MIFIGU-502257 format. One record per residue: residue in three letters; x, y, z of N, C-alpha, C in turn; chain; residue number from 1. Coordinates in pm, 1 decimal. Example, Ala and Ser with C-alpha at 12.3 -4.5 7.8 and 13.67 -1.06 7.14 Angstrom:
% MIFIGU-502257
resn, n.px, n.py, n.pz, ca.px, ca.py, ca.pz, c.px, c.py, c.pz, chain, resi
ALA, 1319.0, -569.0, 780.0, 1230.0, -450.0, 780.0, 1320.0, -330.0, 780.0, A, 1
SER, 1285.0, -225.0, 708.0, 1367.0, -106.0, 714.0, 1290.0, 3.0, 787.0, A, 2
END
This chain:
% MIFIGU-502257
resn, n.px, n.py, n.pz, ca.px, ca.py, ca.pz, c.px, c.py, c.pz, chain, resi
MET, 8948.0, 11317.9, 11580.5, 8921.2, 11268.7, 11445.2, 9040.8, 11297.8, 11353.7, A, 1
ARG, 9073.1, 11199.0, 11268.9, 9184.6, 11216.0, 11176.5, 9141.2, 11295.5, 11052.3, A, 2
ILE, 9232.3, 11377.2, 11000.4, 9208.4, 11453.0, 10877.9, 9178.8, 11355.1, 10764.6, A, 3
THR, 9087.5, 11392.6, 10675.7, 9051.0, 11306.2, 10563.8, 9098.3, 11365.7, 10430.8, A, 4
ILE, 9100.4, 11280.3, 10328.3, 9135.2, 11324.9, 10193.7, 9038.6, 11434.7, 10148.0, A, 5
THR, 8912.6, 11420.6, 10180.6, 8811.5, 11520.3, 10143.3, 8846.4, 11657.2, 10201.1, A, 6
GLU, 8890.3, 11659.5, 10326.9, 8926.5, 11787.0, 10390.8, 9048.7, 11849.6, 10324.4, A, 7
ILE, 9144.1, 11765.4, 10282.0, 9263.4, 11815.9, 10212.4, 9224.0, 11878.2, 10078.9, A, 8
LYS, 9133.6, 11811.5, 10006.5, 9087.1, 11865.1, 9878.2, 9012.5, 11996.8, 9897.6, A, 9
GLU, 8935.5, 12005.0, 10006.1, 8860.8, 12128.5, 10034.8, 8955.6, 12244.0, 10065.2, A, 10
MET, 9072.3, 12214.0, 10122.8, 9171.1, 12318.8, 10149.3, 9217.1, 12381.9, 10018.1, A, 11
LYS, 9234.6, 12299.7, 9914.1, 9273.5, 12356.4, 9784.7, 9161.1, 12441.7, 9727.9, A, 12
GLN, 9038.1, 12393.1, 9738.6, 8923.7, 12468.0, 9687.1, 8911.7, 12604.6, 9753.4, A, 13
ARG, 8951.5, 12611.0, 9880.5, 8949.1, 12739.0, 9952.6, 9078.1, 12818.0, 9931.1, A, 14
GLN, 9167.1, 12762.9, 9847.3, 9296.5, 12824.8, 9815.8, 9382.7, 12843.9, 9940.7, A, 15
GLU, 9372.8, 12748.2, 10031.8, 9457.8, 12749.6, 10150.8, 9588.8, 12676.5, 10121.4, A, 16
LYS, 9694.3, 12717.4, 10185.9, 9820.3, 12645.4, 10174.2, 9807.8, 12514.0, 10252.4, A, 17
ILE, 9863.4, 12408.4, 10196.0, 9851.6, 12276.1, 10256.9, 9989.6, 12230.5, 10306.5, A, 18
PRO, 10014.9, 12240.5, 10436.3, 10145.2, 12196.5, 10487.7, 10154.0, 12044.0, 10493.4, A, 19
MET, 10271.6, 11992.3, 10464.0, 10296.2, 11848.7, 10474.2, 10441.7, 11829.9, 10516.0, A, 20
LEU, 10461.9, 11745.5, 10613.9, 10597.9, 11717.8, 10660.9, 10624.4, 11568.3, 10658.9, A, 21
THR, 10752.5, 11535.0, 10656.1, 10794.4, 11395.0, 10660.9, 10830.5, 11358.6, 10804.1, A, 22
ALA, 10792.0, 11239.6, 10844.7, 10830.7, 11187.7, 10976.4, 10862.7, 11039.4, 10961.8, A, 23
TYR, 10956.7, 10993.1, 11041.9, 10998.5, 10853.0, 11033.7, 10981.6, 10777.8, 11165.2, A, 24
ASP, 10946.5, 10850.4, 11272.8, 10939.2, 10784.1, 11403.3, 10826.6, 10841.7, 11488.4, A, 25
TYR, 10800.9, 10778.2, 11599.7, 10689.3, 10813.7, 11687.8, 10698.6, 10956.4, 11740.1, A, 26
ILE, 10813.4, 10995.1, 11795.4, 10823.4, 11125.0, 11862.7, 10815.4, 11240.9, 11763.6, A, 27
THR, 10877.6, 11224.0, 11645.9, 10868.8, 11329.4, 11544.3, 10724.9, 11344.4, 11495.9, A, 28
ALA, 10659.9, 11231.1, 11470.9, 10520.8, 11233.6, 11426.7, 10431.7, 11300.8, 11530.1, A, 29
LYS, 10457.9, 11273.3, 11656.9, 10378.9, 11332.1, 11765.7, 10393.5, 11483.8, 11766.7, A, 30
MET, 10515.5, 11533.2, 11750.6, 10539.4, 11677.5, 11750.0, 10476.8, 11744.0, 11628.2, A, 31
VAL, 10493.0, 11681.8, 11512.3, 10435.7, 11735.9, 11388.5, 10283.7, 11739.8, 11399.6, A, 32
ASP, 10226.2, 11634.2, 11454.4, 10081.4, 11624.8, 11470.5, 10029.4, 11731.7, 11565.9, A, 33
GLU, 10097.9, 11749.6, 11677.4, 10056.1, 11848.9, 11776.8, 10070.0, 11991.7, 11724.4, A, 34
ALA, 10158.2, 12009.8, 11624.5, 10174.0, 12142.8, 11563.7, 10060.6, 12174.7, 11465.6, A, 35
GLY, 9977.6, 12072.9, 11437.5, 9862.1, 12095.8, 11350.8, 9885.0, 12069.8, 11204.0, A, 36
VAL, 9995.5, 12005.1, 11168.2, 10022.6, 11973.2, 11027.5, 9924.7, 11863.9, 10982.1, A, 37
PRO, 9849.1, 11887.1, 10875.1, 9744.4, 11791.9, 10837.1, 9791.4, 11667.6, 10762.7, A, 38
LEU, 9909.0, 11674.8, 10700.7, 9960.1, 11562.0, 10622.4, 10099.5, 11523.1, 10668.2, A, 39
ILE, 10118.9, 11392.9, 10692.1, 10252.4, 11342.4, 10725.3, 10287.8, 11233.1, 10625.7, A, 40
LEU, 10404.0, 11247.1, 10563.6, 10455.4, 11143.7, 10474.0, 10562.4, 11062.1, 10544.5, A, 41
VAL, 10543.8, 10930.8, 10544.3, 10650.9, 10842.0, 10588.4, 10730.0, 10810.9, 10461.9, A, 42
GLY, 10831.1, 10893.6, 10436.0, 10902.9, 10886.4, 10309.6, 11006.1, 10775.5, 10305.0, A, 43
ASP, 11027.3, 10721.8, 10184.1, 11133.6, 10622.1, 10170.1, 11271.5, 10686.5, 10183.5, A, 44
SER, 11272.4, 10820.1, 10195.2, 11396.7, 10892.0, 10225.8, 11451.4, 10850.8, 10362.1, A, 45
LEU, 11371.0, 10778.1, 10439.9, 11420.7, 10726.6, 10568.1, 11541.8, 10636.8, 10545.8, A, 46
GLY, 11551.4, 10579.2, 10427.0, 11667.9, 10496.5, 10395.9, 11797.4, 10574.1, 10408.5, A, 47
MET, 11797.5, 10698.6, 10364.1, 11916.6, 10783.0, 10370.0, 11927.2, 10853.7, 10505.4, A, 48
VAL, 11812.9, 10904.4, 10554.5, 11811.7, 10985.4, 10675.9, 11827.7, 10902.1, 10803.4, A, 49
MET, 11760.1, 10788.1, 10807.7, 11757.1, 10706.8, 10929.2, 11844.6, 10582.3, 10923.4, A, 50
LEU, 11861.5, 10526.4, 10803.8, 11930.9, 10398.3, 10792.1, 12070.0, 10407.8, 10728.8, A, 51
GLY, 12104.2, 10524.4, 10677.1, 12239.2, 10543.9, 10624.2, 12263.7, 10487.0, 10486.8, A, 52
TYR, 12158.6, 10457.7, 10411.5, 12176.5, 10408.6, 10275.2, 12219.0, 10524.0, 10184.0, A, 53
GLU, 12275.8, 10490.8, 10068.8, 12319.2, 10593.3, 9974.0, 12202.4, 10649.5, 9891.5, A, 54
SER, 12094.4, 10572.7, 9882.8, 11977.1, 10619.0, 9808.4, 11852.8, 10553.2, 9866.5, A, 55
THR, 11738.4, 10587.5, 9810.4, 11612.6, 10528.4, 9857.4, 11590.0, 10389.0, 9799.1, A, 56
ILE, 11667.8, 10352.2, 9701.0, 11645.2, 10227.3, 9627.1, 11660.7, 10102.2, 9715.0, A, 57
LEU, 11740.5, 10110.8, 9819.8, 11765.9, 9994.5, 9905.1, 11656.3, 9969.3, 10008.8, A, 58
VAL, 11564.3, 10063.7, 10023.3, 11460.3, 10052.3, 10126.3, 11360.7, 9941.9, 10091.3, A, 59
THR, 11327.2, 9860.2, 10190.8, 11235.7, 9748.3, 10169.9, 11095.7, 9779.4, 10223.2, A, 60
MET, 11000.1, 9697.8, 10184.6, 10864.0, 9710.3, 10236.4, 10862.0, 9692.9, 10387.7, A, 61
GLU, 10937.7, 9596.7, 10437.5, 10938.5, 9571.1, 10581.7, 10988.9, 9692.8, 10659.0, A, 62
GLU, 11092.5, 9758.3, 10607.3, 11144.6, 9878.7, 10672.8, 11041.3, 9990.8, 10668.7, A, 63
MET, 10973.7, 10005.7, 10554.0, 10870.7, 10109.5, 10542.7, 10755.3, 10083.7, 10639.2, A, 64
LEU, 10713.5, 9960.7, 10651.5, 10603.0, 9927.5, 10741.9, 10641.0, 9950.8, 10887.4, A, 65
HIS, 10764.9, 9916.1, 10921.7, 10814.0, 9936.1, 11058.8, 10802.7, 10083.0, 11099.4, A, 66
HIS, 10848.9, 10172.8, 11010.5, 10847.2, 10316.2, 11041.1, 10706.2, 10374.3, 11030.5, A, 67
THR, 10626.3, 10323.0, 10937.6, 10488.7, 10371.7, 10923.6, 10408.7, 10344.3, 11050.4, A, 68
LYS, 10423.8, 10225.1, 11105.4, 10353.9, 10190.5, 11229.3, 10389.5, 10288.5, 11341.3, A, 69
ALA, 10518.0, 10324.1, 11352.2, 10562.5, 10416.0, 11457.0, 10501.1, 10554.3, 11438.3, A, 70
VAL, 10498.4, 10600.8, 11313.0, 10442.5, 10733.2, 11283.5, 10292.4, 10736.5, 11312.8, A, 71
VAL, 10221.5, 10632.2, 11274.4, 10077.1, 10625.9, 11299.0, 10047.2, 10627.1, 11448.7, A, 72
ARG, 10131.9, 10562.0, 11526.8, 10112.7, 10563.3, 11672.1, 10133.6, 10703.3, 11729.6, A, 73
GLY, 10220.2, 10781.9, 11667.1, 10249.9, 10915.8, 11718.3, 10153.0, 11022.8, 11671.2, A, 74
ALA, 10095.6, 11004.1, 11552.1, 10005.8, 11104.6, 11494.0, 9861.3, 11061.3, 11510.5, A, 75
LYS, 9784.1, 11141.0, 11581.5, 9644.5, 11107.2, 11608.1, 9546.2, 11180.9, 11516.4, A, 76
LYS, 9590.4, 11292.5, 11458.1, 9499.6, 11373.7, 11376.5, 9541.8, 11379.8, 11229.4, A, 77
ALA, 9671.1, 11385.2, 11204.1, 9720.3, 11400.0, 11066.7, 9689.3, 11277.3, 10981.6, A, 78
LEU, 9670.5, 11300.6, 10853.7, 9654.5, 11192.2, 10757.4, 9793.9, 11140.6, 10723.4, A, 79
VAL, 9818.5, 11012.4, 10744.4, 9951.6, 10955.2, 10724.1, 9958.7, 10885.1, 10588.2, A, 80
VAL, 10058.8, 10924.2, 10509.1, 10079.6, 10867.2, 10375.8, 10203.8, 10778.9, 10378.3, A, 81
GLY, 10187.6, 10654.1, 10337.7, 10300.5, 10561.6, 10330.4, 10362.6, 10563.6, 10191.6, A, 82
ASP, 10493.6, 10577.7, 10185.5, 10566.1, 10585.9, 10059.3, 10596.6, 10444.9, 10007.7, A, 83
MET, 10540.3, 10407.5, 9894.8, 10565.7, 10275.7, 9837.7, 10711.5, 10269.3, 9790.4, A, 84
PRO, 10792.3, 10176.3, 9842.8, 10934.4, 10173.1, 9808.2, 10962.4, 10117.5, 9668.3, A, 85
PHE, 11086.9, 10126.9, 9630.7, 11134.9, 10082.5, 9499.2, 11088.7, 9940.5, 9468.3, A, 86
MET, 11030.0, 9922.8, 9350.4, 10983.5, 9793.3, 9298.6, 10866.6, 9732.7, 9375.8, A, 87
ALA, 10803.2, 9810.8, 9463.8, 10687.7, 9759.4, 9538.7, 10559.2, 9768.0, 9456.9, A, 88
TYR, 10566.0, 9835.1, 9339.7, 10444.4, 9854.0, 9260.6, 10467.7, 9845.6, 9110.6, A, 89
TYR, 10589.3, 9812.6, 9067.2, 10619.6, 9805.7, 8924.4, 10613.3, 9664.4, 8867.1, A, 90
VAL, 10633.3, 9562.6, 8948.6, 10639.4, 9425.5, 8898.1, 10505.7, 9383.2, 8838.2, A, 91
SER, 10397.5, 9407.9, 8912.2, 10263.0, 9374.2, 8863.7, 10161.3, 9454.3, 8943.0, A, 92
ILE, 10043.7, 9470.2, 8885.9, 9937.1, 9541.2, 8955.5, 9894.0, 9463.9, 9079.5, A, 93
SER, 9891.3, 9331.0, 9069.6, 9850.1, 9250.5, 9185.1, 9945.9, 9268.9, 9302.5, A, 94
GLU, 10075.1, 9277.0, 9271.9, 10172.5, 9299.5, 9379.0, 10158.5, 9440.2, 9436.2, A, 95
ALA, 10131.1, 9536.1, 9349.5, 10110.0, 9674.1, 9395.1, 9989.9, 9681.8, 9488.3, A, 96
LEU, 9880.9, 9612.9, 9451.7, 9761.4, 9610.5, 9535.7, 9791.8, 9546.0, 9670.3, A, 97
HIS, 9867.7, 9437.7, 9666.9, 9904.3, 9367.6, 9790.9, 9985.4, 9458.8, 9882.7, A, 98
ASN, 10085.1, 9527.2, 9826.3, 10171.9, 9612.8, 9907.5, 10099.1, 9737.7, 9957.2, A, 99
ALA, 10012.0, 9794.9, 9873.3, 9932.5, 9909.5, 9917.9, 9841.4, 9867.1, 10032.1, A, 100
GLY, 9784.6, 9749.4, 10019.2, 9698.6, 9696.7, 10124.5, 9773.6, 9676.4, 10254.9, A, 101
ARG, 9898.6, 9634.5, 10245.8, 9980.0, 9614.8, 10366.6, 10004.2, 9748.0, 10438.4, A, 102
PHE, 10025.3, 9855.3, 10360.7, 10046.2, 9986.8, 10421.9, 9925.3, 10028.3, 10506.1, A, 103
VAL, 9806.5, 9998.0, 10455.4, 9683.9, 10035.7, 10525.8, 9652.2, 9938.3, 10638.3, A, 104
GLN, 9655.4, 9808.9, 10607.3, 9613.4, 9707.4, 10703.8, 9716.8, 9683.1, 10813.0, A, 105
GLU, 9843.9, 9672.9, 10777.0, 9950.1, 9647.1, 10875.7, 10011.5, 9775.6, 10929.5, A, 106
GLY, 10037.1, 9869.0, 10838.5, 10105.3, 9991.7, 10878.6, 10013.8, 10094.7, 10941.9, A, 107
GLY, 9883.8, 10089.4, 10907.7, 9790.7, 10186.3, 10963.5, 9781.6, 10317.0, 10887.1, A, 108
ALA, 9849.5, 10324.5, 10769.5, 9845.0, 10446.5, 10688.3, 9705.9, 10467.7, 10631.1, A, 109
GLN, 9675.3, 10592.6, 10595.4, 9546.1, 10623.0, 10535.0, 9556.3, 10644.2, 10383.7, A, 110
ALA, 9680.0, 10646.1, 10332.2, 9702.1, 10663.6, 10188.5, 9842.4, 10614.1, 10155.5, A, 111
VAL, 9867.3, 10593.9, 10026.0, 10002.3, 10556.3, 9981.0, 10047.4, 10652.9, 9872.9, A, 112
LYS, 10178.8, 10658.3, 9852.0, 10235.0, 10745.2, 9747.5, 10315.7, 10662.2, 9649.1, A, 113
LEU, 10294.9, 10690.1, 9519.7, 10368.0, 10621.8, 9412.8, 10441.0, 10724.4, 9327.3, A, 114
GLU, 10561.2, 10692.5, 9285.2, 10635.8, 10779.2, 9194.9, 10601.3, 10745.1, 9050.2, A, 115
GLY, 10596.1, 10848.5, 8964.9, 10573.2, 10827.1, 8822.9, 10443.2, 10888.1, 8775.5, A, 116
GLY, 10432.6, 10903.4, 8644.5, 10312.8, 10961.5, 8585.1, 10232.9, 10860.1, 8507.4, A, 117
GLU, 10232.9, 10874.6, 8376.1, 10152.4, 10787.2, 8290.3, 10184.1, 10639.6, 8311.1, A, 118
VAL, 10309.8, 10609.1, 8338.3, 10352.2, 10469.8, 8351.1, 10286.4, 10398.2, 8469.0, A, 119
VAL, 10245.1, 10471.9, 8571.2, 10180.8, 10408.8, 8688.1, 10031.2, 10438.2, 8695.7, A, 120
ALA, 9976.7, 10500.4, 8593.1, 9836.4, 10544.0, 8596.5, 9740.2, 10428.0, 8620.0, A, 121
GLU, 9758.1, 10317.2, 8549.8, 9668.4, 10203.4, 8565.1, 9678.7, 10145.6, 8705.9, A, 122
THR, 9801.0, 10142.5, 8759.6, 9821.7, 10093.7, 8896.1, 9751.6, 10184.0, 8996.4, A, 123
VAL, 9765.2, 10314.4, 8977.1, 9697.6, 10411.3, 9064.0, 9547.2, 10387.1, 9061.4, A, 124
LYS, 9492.7, 10371.8, 8942.6, 9348.2, 10350.9, 8928.6, 9302.1, 10225.2, 9002.0, A, 125
ARG, 9377.7, 10117.9, 8987.6, 9338.0, 9991.9, 9051.1, 9345.1, 10000.3, 9203.5, A, 126
ILE, 9446.7, 10069.0, 9254.7, 9459.0, 10084.6, 9400.4, 9344.4, 10170.2, 9454.1, A, 127
VAL, 9314.6, 10279.9, 9382.8, 9204.1, 10367.5, 9422.7, 9071.9, 10291.0, 9417.6, A, 128
ASP, 9055.7, 10208.7, 9315.2, 8933.5, 10128.5, 9302.1, 8914.7, 10034.3, 9421.2, A, 129
CYS, 9025.7, 9997.9, 9484.5, 9018.7, 9910.4, 9602.4, 8990.5, 9988.9, 9731.0, A, 130
GLY, 8976.5, 10121.0, 9717.4, 8942.3, 10203.0, 9832.6, 9059.0, 10264.7, 9905.2, A, 131
ILE, 9178.4, 10257.5, 9844.7, 9298.0, 10314.9, 9908.2, 9336.1, 10444.2, 9836.8, A, 132
PRO, 9335.8, 10559.1, 9906.1, 9376.3, 10684.7, 9843.1, 9523.1, 10680.2, 9799.3, A, 133
VAL, 9549.8, 10738.8, 9683.1, 9685.7, 10739.4, 9627.1, 9731.6, 10882.4, 9601.2, A, 134
MET, 9850.6, 10914.0, 9648.1, 9915.7, 11041.3, 9619.6, 10019.2, 11016.1, 9509.8, A, 135
GLY, 10012.3, 11095.9, 9403.1, 10109.8, 11082.3, 9295.8, 10238.6, 11156.6, 9328.7, A, 136
HIS, 10341.6, 11136.7, 9246.9, 10471.3, 11201.8, 9270.0, 10541.6, 11211.1, 9135.0, A, 137
ILE, 10557.4, 11335.1, 9084.4, 10626.2, 11355.2, 8956.7, 10735.8, 11460.4, 8972.5, A, 138
GLY, 10813.9, 11478.1, 8865.6, 10929.8, 11566.4, 8871.5, 11052.1, 11482.6, 8900.9, A, 139
LEU, 11127.2, 11522.9, 9002.4, 11240.4, 11440.7, 9046.3, 11184.3, 11322.5, 9124.2, A, 140
THR, 11203.9, 11204.3, 9071.3, 11155.2, 11082.7, 9137.0, 11277.7, 11002.6, 9181.0, A, 141
PRO, 11313.7, 11010.2, 9309.6, 11439.0, 10951.5, 9358.2, 11458.0, 10803.0, 9328.1, A, 142
GLN, 11347.8, 10727.8, 9314.7, 11362.2, 10585.7, 9283.4, 11413.5, 10564.5, 9141.3, A, 143
SER, 11408.1, 10670.2, 9057.9, 11459.0, 10662.5, 8919.7, 11589.1, 10739.8, 8905.3, A, 144
ILE, 11659.0, 10757.6, 9016.5, 11775.3, 10846.4, 9018.6, 11886.4, 10803.0, 8922.9, A, 145
TYR, 11902.7, 10672.2, 8904.1, 12006.0, 10623.8, 8811.3, 11970.9, 10660.2, 8667.5, A, 146
GLN, 11843.6, 10654.0, 8635.0, 11798.6, 10689.1, 8501.0, 11802.2, 10840.5, 8479.6, A, 147
LEU, 11771.0, 10917.4, 8583.6, 11769.8, 11063.8, 8572.2, 11910.0, 11123.6, 8573.8, A, 148
GLY, 12006.9, 11045.4, 8619.0, 12145.6, 11093.2, 8620.9, 12179.2, 11181.5, 8739.1, A, 149
GLY, 12107.5, 11166.2, 8848.6, 12135.9, 11243.3, 8969.2, 12016.4, 11325.0, 9014.6, A, 150
PHE, 12037.9, 11396.7, 9124.6, 11930.7, 11479.7, 9181.5, 11929.3, 11614.9, 9109.8, A, 151
LYS, 11851.0, 11623.2, 9003.2, 11849.0, 11742.9, 8919.4, 11707.3, 11798.1, 8906.4, A, 152
VAL, 11699.1, 11929.8, 8883.8, 11569.8, 11993.9, 8858.5, 11509.5, 11935.2, 8731.4, A, 153
GLN, 11378.8, 11907.5, 8735.6, 11309.8, 11847.5, 8621.5, 11216.1, 11948.6, 8555.3, A, 154
GLY, 11185.1, 11923.1, 8429.1, 11088.5, 12007.2, 8357.8, 11143.7, 12139.5, 8309.8, A, 155
LYS, 11272.9, 12145.1, 8281.3, 11333.1, 12272.9, 8241.9, 11315.3, 12302.7, 8093.0, A, 156
THR, 11300.1, 12198.5, 8010.6, 11279.4, 12220.6, 7867.2, 11128.8, 12220.0, 7838.0, A, 157
PRO, 11087.8, 12281.2, 7726.5, 10944.3, 12280.9, 7691.4, 10887.9, 12139.1, 7680.9, A, 158
GLU, 10967.2, 12047.9, 7626.0, 10920.9, 11910.0, 7610.1, 10901.8, 11842.4, 7745.4, A, 159
ALA, 10998.4, 11862.1, 7834.8, 10990.0, 11802.1, 7968.3, 10875.0, 11863.1, 8047.9, A, 160
ALA, 10854.7, 11993.9, 8032.3, 10745.6, 12061.8, 8102.4, 10611.0, 12008.9, 8054.4, A, 161
GLU, 10598.5, 11991.6, 7923.7, 10473.4, 11940.6, 7866.6, 10445.6, 11798.8, 7915.8, A, 162
ARG, 10550.7, 11718.8, 7930.8, 10535.2, 11580.8, 7978.2, 10486.4, 11578.4, 8122.9, A, 163
LEU, 10540.2, 11668.7, 8204.5, 10497.3, 11674.9, 8344.7, 10352.2, 11723.0, 8356.1, A, 164
LEU, 10315.1, 11819.2, 8272.7, 10175.6, 11865.7, 8270.4, 10081.9, 11751.3, 8232.6, A, 165
LYS, 10123.7, 11674.3, 8132.6, 10043.4, 11560.2, 8088.1, 10032.9, 11455.3, 8198.7, A, 166
ASP, 10146.9, 11427.2, 8263.2, 10147.9, 11327.5, 8370.4, 10054.9, 11367.6, 8484.7, A, 167
ALA, 10055.3, 11495.2, 8518.9, 9969.3, 11544.1, 8627.4, 9822.1, 11521.5, 8593.5, A, 168
GLY, 9785.3, 11553.2, 8470.6, 9647.3, 11533.6, 8426.9, 9607.2, 11386.9, 8426.5, A, 169
ILE, 9698.7, 11301.8, 8384.3, 9671.8, 11157.7, 8379.9, 9655.7, 11102.0, 8520.9, A, 170
LEU, 9738.3, 11147.7, 8613.8, 9726.7, 11101.3, 8752.7, 9593.0, 11143.7, 8813.6, A, 171
GLU, 9550.4, 11265.9, 8782.4, 9420.7, 11311.6, 8832.5, 9308.7, 11224.2, 8776.0, A, 172
GLU, 9315.4, 11195.3, 8646.0, 9214.3, 11111.2, 8581.5, 9213.1, 10970.2, 8640.6, A, 173
ALA, 9330.4, 10922.2, 8682.2, 9341.9, 10787.6, 8738.9, 9284.8, 10780.4, 8880.5, A, 174
GLY, 9259.3, 10897.9, 8940.0, 9198.9, 10900.3, 9072.5, 9290.2, 10940.7, 9185.7, A, 175
ALA, 9411.5, 10988.4, 9153.2, 9502.2, 11033.6, 9259.0, 9437.0, 11145.0, 9339.6, A, 176
CYS, 9461.4, 11145.0, 9471.0, 9398.6, 11244.8, 9558.4, 9482.9, 11372.0, 9570.4, A, 177
ALA, 9609.4, 11363.2, 9531.7, 9701.8, 11477.2, 9537.3, 9826.9, 11438.6, 9458.3, A, 178
ILE, 9910.2, 11537.3, 9428.4, 10033.6, 11510.7, 9354.6, 10149.7, 11586.0, 9418.6, A, 179
VAL, 10257.2, 11514.3, 9446.8, 10381.2, 11575.7, 9493.5, 10460.5, 11620.5, 9370.4, A, 180
LEU, 10507.3, 11745.1, 9372.9, 10593.4, 11798.6, 9267.5, 10731.2, 11821.3, 9328.0, A, 181
GLU, 10829.0, 11742.9, 9284.6, 10963.0, 11753.7, 9343.3, 11061.8, 11811.8, 9243.8, A, 182
CYS, 11131.3, 11916.5, 9286.6, 11233.7, 11983.6, 9205.1, 11179.9, 12023.3, 9067.2, A, 183
VAL, 11061.2, 12083.7, 9069.0, 10998.4, 12135.5, 8947.4, 11003.5, 12287.5, 8954.3, A, 184
PRO, 11046.7, 12356.3, 8847.0, 11053.9, 12503.0, 8850.1, 10921.4, 12565.9, 8894.1, A, 185
ALA, 10929.8, 12673.8, 8970.6, 10810.7, 12737.6, 9027.6, 10703.7, 12773.3, 8923.9, A, 186
PRO, 10738.2, 12832.3, 8808.1, 10632.5, 12865.0, 8710.7, 10557.8, 12740.7, 8661.9, A, 187
LEU, 10630.1, 12631.0, 8641.7, 10566.3, 12507.3, 8597.0, 10481.1, 12447.2, 8708.8, A, 188
SER, 10531.7, 12453.2, 8831.5, 10454.0, 12403.4, 8946.0, 10322.5, 12479.7, 8958.4, A, 189
LYS, 10329.6, 12611.4, 8937.8, 10209.4, 12695.3, 8945.6, 10110.5, 12656.3, 8836.4, A, 190
LEU, 10161.2, 12632.6, 8716.0, 10075.2, 12596.6, 8603.3, 10006.2, 12462.4, 8628.2, A, 191
ILE, 10083.8, 12364.9, 8678.0, 10026.1, 12234.0, 8708.7, 9918.0, 12248.0, 8815.5, A, 192
THR, 9947.7, 12327.2, 8918.2, 9852.9, 12349.2, 9028.4, 9723.2, 12410.5, 8978.2, A, 193
GLN, 9734.1, 12499.8, 8879.7, 9615.4, 12563.7, 8822.7, 9538.0, 12469.7, 8730.8, A, 194
ARG, 9609.8, 12378.1, 8665.9, 9546.8, 12288.8, 8568.5, 9468.1, 12175.3, 8633.8, A, 195
VAL, 9518.9, 12123.7, 8745.1, 9451.6, 12009.6, 8808.2, 9362.3, 12056.4, 8923.5, A, 196
ASN, 9260.9, 11978.4, 8950.9, 9167.9, 12013.0, 9058.9, 9210.4, 11956.9, 9192.5, A, 197
ILE, 9304.1, 11862.5, 9191.4, 9349.5, 11801.6, 9315.7, 9466.5, 11881.5, 9374.2, A, 198
PRO, 9491.2, 11868.7, 9505.2, 9600.9, 11942.7, 9567.6, 9738.2, 11903.9, 9512.4, A, 199
THR, 9831.1, 11999.5, 9513.2, 9970.7, 11972.7, 9478.9, 10056.4, 12009.0, 9599.3, A, 200
ILE, 10159.4, 11928.6, 9621.9, 10251.5, 11949.2, 9734.0, 10391.2, 11968.6, 9675.5, A, 201
GLY, 10453.5, 12080.3, 9704.4, 10586.5, 12108.1, 9650.5, 10698.6, 12059.9, 9742.1, A, 202
ILE, 10793.3, 11989.2, 9682.5, 10918.3, 11954.1, 9752.8, 11029.8, 12019.0, 9672.0, A, 203
GLY, 11078.8, 12133.1, 9719.1, 11178.9, 12206.0, 9642.3, 11124.2, 12246.1, 9505.3, A, 204
ALA, 10994.2, 12280.3, 9503.3, 10928.8, 12313.3, 9375.9, 10847.9, 12441.4, 9391.8, A, 205
END
């Protein structure tokens, strides 16, 4: 049986640490799955790691689906999260729903991940309403790297910290099942984790 979103949420309620690893191919997914890791992200970072791109921005839906299918074939127990690539969910809600549906129907993923806070809240809600679990992602959001001015720690000022706290709460209200915190200072990550009822996953946070 595959791990469910409900089981992941229960791990937080029991104050258990929730391991999550990234995999891009069948054999890596198989090893991660056999090690007992409950969550696997098929990250758009595959663009840099596997395809040699300079950033994640060049990754397409077709490339994400190709790798997601391989990971799903390798992982029999872990919950697989497909990373929605650049512009796959910003153009319109209908396009976001279509692409999220492709991750589940074609790719075999059990959830999708979107970058952003308040700006994607309505999209998150609509995808969740369609029955697809959504993982949020705030802090350093690589798809916005040109706007952020590089790979930098986020939430260092009181104003930025307050914005991230607000975004986390909004994502929870929108129905997100978990939130990735990337390059967020540890004290702020702890505060966000305490404030929201859904699991948080730290990436360099």
